[in-house]
N, C-alpha and C positions, 0 to 999 in steps of 0.2 A: 639082306645087306645090299644097300644100294651103292652103285659104283659111279664114280665120275673121274675124269681126267684130273681135275684140280679142284680142291676144296679151300675156300677162303673162310677163316675164322675171324669175324668181325666185318661190320658193315660201315665204317667211318671212311674217313679220306684215303688212308692207305689201304683198306680192304676193297673199296670201290675201284681205286687205281689198279691194284693187283688183279681184280676179277676182270676188267675192261682189257687189260693187257694180255691175260691169259686167253681170253675169248679171241682177240685179234691174232693170236699165235695158233688158233685153231683148236684149242683145248675145250672140251665139254666141262663146264665150270658151275658150281653152286657156291653160294656165299651164305653163311649163317650170320644172322643178326638178331639179337634179342632186345626188344624194346623199339623205341622210336627211330625210325630211319633219318638220316640227314648227317650224322656225325656231329661230334663236339663242337667243332668250330662254328658251325651253322647255328646249332641249337642253343648252346650255352656258353660259347667262347668267343672267337674273334669278332664275328659279325654282330652279335648283339652288344657286346661291350663297347665296339666302336661307335655304334648308334647312340648309346647312352652318354658316352664322353663327349660326342659332338654337342649334344644339348647342354652338358655342364660346361664346357668351354665356351659356348656362346654367352652363357650367363655370366661367367667369370670375366670375359673379355669386356662386356658392357660396363661393368663396375670398377675394373682394375687395369684398364689400358693406360698407357703412359703418353699418349699423344697430346701435346699442349694444344689448347684451343678448340678442342672437342669434348663435350661434356661427358659425364658419366650417368649411369642410371642402374638402380637396383631392380633388376628383372624379378617379376614373380615367376614361380615354377609350378605348373601344374604336374605334379609328379605322376598322377594317373595317366595323363595324356602322353608324358615322355615314355612311360613304360608300354603304353598302348602302342605307340609308334615303333618302339623297339619290336614288339610282339608281331606287328604287321610286317616289318621288314623280314624277321626271322621266317614267317610264313611264306613270303615271296622267295627267299633264298631256298628253303625247303622244298617248295613246289619245284623249283628248277632242277635240284639235286635229284629228287625221286623220278622226274621226267628222264634225267639221264640214266638212272639206274634201271628204269623199267625198259628202256631202249637198250641196254647194255648186252643182251644176248645171254645173260647167264641167270641161273635160277636163284631165287632169294628165299631162304628158309628162316621163318621166324622162331629161333631158339638158340641157346648158348650151346655151342659144341665143346666137347672135351675129348682129349686123345685116350683111346683105349689100347692102342698098340703103335707100333712104328708106321704104320700106313692106315690106320683105322680111327674113326671118331664115332662119338655117340651124341645125340641130340634129340631131345624129345621123346626119348623112348625108341628112337630108330638108330640103326647102326649103318654107317657109311664107310666105303673104302675109296681112297685116292690112288689111282694107278700111275700117275706121274708125279705130283707133287701137292704140297700144302703150304698155305701162307697164315703165320700166326699174326693177326692184325686187330687184336682185341682192345686196343686203346689203353687208357690210364685210369687210375683212381686217385683220389686225394690222400696226401700223405699226412699222417697225424703224429705230430712230434711228441716226444715222451716228457711232457710237463707235468709234474705232480699236481693233481687236482683237476687236470682237464677233463678226465672222465666223469667228473661230478658236476659239471657246469654244462649249461646248453651253449651251443655255438653255431654259428652260420657257416656255411661253405659258398663257394661262387655260385652255385646252384640256387641257393637261398635268396641271394642278392638279385638274381635275375627274376625272382617271384615277388619281390617286395611291392607292396601296395601303397606305402607311405614312407616319407623319409625319417629315418630314426633320429633320436634327438643326439646319440653319441655312439661310436663304434670304435673299439679296440682292434686294430688288425694286426695279426701275427704273421709276418712274412714280407719281404720286400722284393719278391721276383715280379715278373710282369704282372700276374694276376692279382698281388696284393697292392702294387702300386697303382694299377689303373682303376681298381675298385676303390681303393682309398681316396684317390682324387675326385673320383665321380661322386663319392658321398660327400665329401667336404664342400665341393663346389655346389652341390644341391642343398647344402644346408646343415649337414650333420657335423658335429664335432668329432674329428678323427685323430686317434692316438696311434702311431705307426710304431710297432716294436720289431726289431730285427736284430738277430745275434751278431750281424756284420754290417759295415757301413754299406749304405746304398750304393749300388753299382761297383762294389769293392773289386770286382774282376776286371774292371776296364781301367784302371789307373787312377794315380792320385789327383790329376786334374779334373777328370770326370767326377770322381767322388767329391771333390770340393766344390765344383759348380753345382752339382745336385743338391749338396747341403744348403748353398745359398738360395736355390729354387725352394726347397722346402721351408726354409726360414722365412720367405716371403708369402707362402700359401696360408690364405685365411683358414680358420677353423682347423688347422693342422698342426700337429706337434709330432715331431720325429724323436723317437728313442734309440736311434742307431748310433753306434752298437750298443745293444743291451740284452742280456740273456733273461727270458722269463723263467724263473726259478720256481714259481708257484701260482696257481690260480684257485680262487675260491668265488662262491656266489655271495652276493650281497643284496640287501633290499633293494637297492637301485640297479642291479644287473651284475656286473662282475667285477673283481678286484684281482689286479696282476701285480706280483712283486717282480721287480726287475733288478738285476744285478750288472753293474757297469764298473768302469774303472774308478769312478767318484763314489761308489759304494752301492747301497740298495735304495729303490724308491718304489713308490706305490702309483700304479695307474689305474683309474676307475673308469668305467663306461657302461652305458645301458646293454650294449650288445658285444658280443666277441665274433670276429670274422676270423676264420682259419684260413690262410693262404699261404701254407709252407711248402708248396709244391705238389708234384704229382709222380706217381710212380707207375711202372708196367702193370696192368691188370691181369697177370698170369696166374694168380692163386686159384688152386683147384681145377687147373687146366689139363693135369695129367702129363706134364711135360717129361717126367721121369719115365712113363710107360711109352713114350714117344722116342726116347733117347735124345731129347733136347736137354743140354746142360745150360746152367745158369751160373754166372759170377756175381754174387751178391744179388741185386734186383736187376740184373742185365742179362738178357739172353745172349749166350756165346754165339756170334755169327761173323762171318767174313766180310769183305767189302762188297761181295755180291748178295749179302743178306742170307747166305746159306747158314744153317745151323749145324750142329754136330750129328743131326740126322741129315744125310745128303738130300733126302727128298722133301725136307721141311725148311721153309725159310721164314723169315719175321721182317716186320715192316711197321713203321709208325711210331706211335707211342709205346706199343708192345716191345719195341727193341729196348727200351729204357735208355736211349741215348739223348738225342736232341728233339725235344717234343714240340715240333713246329710243323705247321700245315706243308709248307713247300718242301720239306725234308721227307715227310709222310708220303708225298707224291713221288718223289725220286725213289724213295725205297720201296713203295708199293709197286712201282713200275719195274724195277729191278727183280723184285721178289716174284711177280706175276710171270715175268719172262722165265726166270729160272724154274719155277713150279711147273710151268708148260713145257719145259725141256728145251728152250731155245739155247743154242750153243753160243759160248763166249760173251755172256752178259757182261756189259760195261760195268765197272764198280761205281757205286753211288759217290757223287761228288761231295768231298769232305773239305777240300782246301778253301772253297768260297763260303764257307758256313756264315750265314747272315742272321741276325737278330734284331728285333725292334720291340721297344717298350713303348706304347702310345700314350704316355704322358704329355703334359704340356709343361716344358717342351718335350719332344720325344727323344729317345736315346735309339741310335741305330748303329750297328756294328758289322763289320765284315772281315773275315780273315783273322790275322793274329795281332795280339799286342806285342809290345816290345818284350815283355817279361816271357811271354809264351815263345816268341821266336828265339829268345836268348837261351830258353830252356832246351831248345833244339840245337844248340851251338851255332846260331845264325846271327852273325854280327849285323846291327841294324843302325839306321839314322832314321830321325824323326823330326817332324815339324808340327807346330801347334798354333793355333789363333782362337782368341775369344771373339764370338760373335759381336758383342757390343762394340768392338773395335774395328769392325769390317763394314765397308761401304754401304751395301744395301741394307744390312742389318740396321745401321745407324739411322737411315732414312725410315725404317720401320719402327723405331724406338724400342728396339730389343734390349732387354735388361740382362738376360742370361743366355749362356751356351758357349760351348768350346768344340773346336774340330781338331782332331789329330790324324795325321797320316804317317804310316811306317813303312819303311822301305829296306831293301838289303843294302849293306854298305858297300858291296862290291860293284854292283852295277846299277843300283837304284831301282830294282823290280819292286812294284808295289806289293806290300805283304799284308797289309790290313789298314782298317780306319775305324775310328770311334767318334762318333757326331752326337752331341747333345745340344739340340737347338732347333729352331722353327724349320719344319719341312725335312728333318733329318731323314724321316721314313722314305722319302723320294730321293734326296740327294745321295744317299748311300749307294743307289743303283748305278751313279756314274762311276764310282770306284770299282764296283763288282764288275762292271763291263771291261774296265782297264785290266783288272786282275784275271779275267777270264782269258784274256790273250796275252798274259803274262807281261803286261806293258810296264814301262819304266816311267820314272819321274820325267825323264827326257821326251818320252812319248806323249805325256800329258801336256808338256810345253808345246808340243807340235799341234795339239788338237784346238779347235776354235772354242772359245768361252764367251758366251754374250754378257755385255756390261749394261747396266748393274744387275747382278743376280746373287743370291746367296751361294750358289754352285761354285762361282768363280773363285771363291776363297781357295778352294782346291788348287787352282793354279798357282797362287802365291806359295801355297805350302809345297807344290811340286818344284817350284823354282828354288826354294831354300834347300830342299832335299837335294836336288840337281848340283847345286853349288857344295854341298858337303860331299857328295860322291866324286865330283870333278876335283 
């Protein structure tokens, strides 16, 4: 039985953040990682997809921009070179990540660990005990929806798209989350015909104006057909690939494609982890944990995708840091930040959100006011010939405190941080009016929205 102060189960973003934090707190730490080091974001997630999307967006812009007087061109795409560039970038990011791990001061054990008791784990035939604490940071796995016939047809996951060597003729994509939308747009802009299937309207969680704007975006997208909302009721193989039956309000229709991409989300990869032996309870697919990431076993913490909550890298870093401190016995660990939850979908245009929607605020009995503007009707966007986009700001009705924002439009992934900064300090619309805003910029639309909100509060 080998003993450590802290054991980390998983070597991705959350696991390495937890291990680093535990070492900094003086704990003798070991981290278990089975397979390739680097984490999902670097190897098969955030970074490779953004590299791929950049190439696809360049190609699309050349042919479909809307600026008069400038010609258009149909650019060729060397798909092999595009994917090789992605691989080169991944290798670069991976080297940097591994360099940080190697200098982290903790031991890395190449094996998947499972609990054998409340303070013990087993990995690779060896038993280990943690004297202070442990962190569950085992990441996530792909969700497979219960669609009749799915088990009988071949399908791709996002990992398979990362390994493509040529662009397919056509792909049916099931799922309209970040993964599904980003890969669907990449494939369509690289030349594949894409059929998007989603049970719910795209971006349904973010309000009618965002849903309507995204519908217009997808309608203008070449090689792209949205079947949202539409429930897939059956799937079968055909000579040309797959056939999917979809049910919606208008009835039933058939979608055919050469390949099927399953992008219906991810879930915590906690199967066969021995959580019951550790006294760690679950609610559905989510590990029960407090705001300090402590589970029902007071010595065991959870972080990152394994928490089953918000599967985002910056959240994994927050949770990993809190879990690492808790496992190392640091007193009075600050709760993980939840109020400023931010998300981005890197489509073109991107969707970026922070905080609450009006509906979410009202569900908590918070009276709200809001303001909204469409990008094509705002100054800088007009000069850029922007065709689509909407920006919405939500505030409390009593004092105008900014509660959230939803931005679908150019550079939304950067603009959202201006709102996040205001919210961090619990700023109001009046505070935003006192801030300097450079003209002409896309960000200054927030100033006009703040002015409208302040008038409603006053």
